[in-house]
N, C-alpha and C positions, 0 to 999 in steps of 0.2 A: 079178661084176657090173661093168660098165664104168662109168667116171665119168659118161658121158652118161646112162646108164640110172639111176644113183643120183640124178641131178639131177631126174629125172622127166619129161623131154620125151617126146612121142610120136614116132613115125617121121617125121612131116612136119616137126616142129620140129627134130629132130636133123639131118635132111637139109638144112633151110634154114640152120642154123648152119654145117654143114660147107661148104655151097656159098658162103656169105658169107665165111667165113674163107679159102676157096680164092682169092677175089678180093682181099679187103682186105689180107691179109698181103703178097702181092707188091706191091700198090699202095703200101703203107706203106714197103716196102723201096725201091721206086723213088724215092719222095720223098727218102728219106735218102741213098741211094747215088748217084743220078743228079742230085740237086739239081733235081728237077722242081718245078713250082709246085704246092703242096699243094691249092690251090683248084681248079686244073684237074684234078688227079688225083681229087679228091673228086667233082667234077662228072662225070668219066668213069665212076667207080664208080656214081654215082647213075643214070646213063643205062643202066647194066647191070642195074638192079634187076629189071626184067621178065624178062630171060633168066635171071638167077640164080634167081628164084623158079620159073620154068618147069623149069629143070634140077633144082632141089630136089624139085619135085613129081613129076617123072619118076623120080627116084631113090627117093623114098619109096614110090611105087607099085610099083616093081620089086622091092623087098625089104621085106616086112612085118616083118622081124626086125631093123630098125635099132635101135641102132647095131650094126654087124657086129662080132663078137668076134675078128676076125682081126688087130687092131692092138693087142695087149696093151702094147707099149712106149709107145704114145701114151697109153693109159689110165694106165699107171704114172707117166708124166711129169705128166699132169694131176693125178693124186691127190697126187703129191709137192708140187705147187704149192699145194694146199689147206692143207697143214700149216704 
């Protein structure tokens, strides 16, 4: 069982988390590494909330078996962080 499945979200919630983290992780890195204004970066991410939600919805509709079991290393890393 994957870490996401153990937490109990459905496919739509798992897809939304994945889509959000795909954007917020690089945005956070850009703030730290490029010394960008965190308020401006947060505003840019907020403006992307619609497209992020749409991408997540398309992803959830495409695969009813989310989270996909092909990323065991990510699951192991997530589970190690719980302990």
